[in-house]
C-alpha positions as CSV (number, residue, x, y, z in Angstrom):
1,X,2.7,-5.4,-12.6
2,X,4.1,-5.1,-16.1
3,X,3.9,-1.7,-17.6
4,X,4.0,-0.9,-21.3
5,X,7.0,0.9,-22.7
6,X,4.7,3.8,-23.8
7,X,2.0,5.4,-21.7
8,X,0.3,8.7,-20.7
9,X,0.9,10.4,-17.4
10,X,-0.8,13.4,-15.8
11,X,2.0,15.0,-13.9
12,X,3.7,18.3,-13.7
13,X,7.1,18.3,-15.4
14,X,8.8,19.6,-12.2
15,X,7.2,16.8,-10.3
16,X,8.4,14.2,-12.8
17,X,11.9,15.6,-12.6
18,X,11.8,15.6,-8.8
19,X,10.7,12.0,-8.6
20,X,12.8,10.5,-11.4
21,X,16.2,10.2,-9.6
22,X,14.8,7.8,-7.0
23,X,12.7,5.9,-9.6
24,X,15.9,5.2,-11.6
25,X,18.0,4.3,-8.6
26,X,19.9,7.6,-8.5
27,X,22.2,6.9,-11.5
28,X,23.7,9.9,-13.1
29,X,21.4,10.5,-16.1
30,X,21.5,13.3,-18.6
31,X,18.5,15.6,-19.4
32,X,17.9,17.5,-22.6
33,X,14.6,18.8,-24.0
34,X,12.4,16.4,-22.2
35,X,14.6,13.4,-22.9
36,X,16.4,11.6,-20.0
37,X,19.2,9.2,-20.8
38,X,21.7,6.9,-19.1
39,X,24.5,4.9,-20.6
40,X,27.3,2.9,-19.1
41,X,29.3,0.1,-20.6
42,X,27.3,-0.2,-23.7
43,X,24.0,-0.5,-21.8
44,X,21.5,2.2,-21.3
45,X,18.0,3.6,-21.1
46,X,16.1,6.5,-22.5
47,X,12.9,8.1,-21.3
48,X,11.2,10.7,-23.4
49,X,8.4,13.1,-22.3
50,X,6.2,14.5,-25.1
51,X,3.6,17.1,-24.2
52,X,0.0,16.1,-24.9
53,X,-3.1,18.4,-24.6
54,X,-4.0,18.9,-20.9
55,X,-6.5,16.7,-19.3
56,X,-9.7,18.7,-18.4
57,X,-11.9,17.6,-15.6
58,X,-14.5,20.4,-15.2
59,X,-12.5,23.5,-14.1
60,X,-9.3,21.4,-13.5
61,X,-6.5,21.2,-16.0
62,X,-3.8,18.7,-15.7
63,X,-0.5,18.6,-17.6
64,X,-0.3,15.4,-19.6
65,X,2.6,13.7,-21.3
66,X,3.3,10.6,-23.4
67,X,6.2,8.7,-21.7
68,X,8.3,6.5,-24.0
69,X,11.0,4.1,-22.7
70,X,13.9,2.7,-24.7
71,X,16.5,0.1,-23.5
72,X,19.9,-0.9,-24.9
73,X,21.4,-4.3,-23.9
74,X,18.9,-4.9,-21.1
75,X,17.4,-8.4,-20.6
76,X,13.6,-8.7,-20.4
77,X,13.9,-9.2,-16.7
78,X,16.1,-6.1,-16.2
79,X,13.4,-4.1,-18.2
80,X,10.6,-5.6,-16.1
81,X,12.5,-4.7,-12.8
82,X,13.3,-1.2,-14.0
83,X,9.6,-0.6,-14.9
84,X,8.4,-2.0,-11.6
85,X,10.7,0.4,-9.7
86,X,9.6,3.3,-12.0
87,X,5.9,2.5,-11.3
88,X,6.5,2.3,-7.6
89,X,7.8,5.8,-7.4
90,X,5.2,7.3,-9.8
91,X,2.2,5.4,-8.5
92,X,-0.7,7.7,-7.7
93,X,-3.5,6.9,-5.2
94,X,-7.1,6.9,-6.6
95,X,-10.5,5.6,-5.8
């Protein structure tokens, strides 16, 4: 599955932070103000979480974020592999 490099997620920020290390293969990333970055040897990535209004389903309110990805010196195949791994760790069941 090929994911876009910008999409919306309904997830608690704490859950995103808990799942992110495995999704990025446990590299040592930096985190500041909702921006997660990794850089090594002139290559890197950036994931930005921007708050959106909550998703309301009746009485239920879910946190919602726009997630933006940026890559430096990654090939199209490497980006596709990164996004596939990310999606695998953040996949949610549904009906």
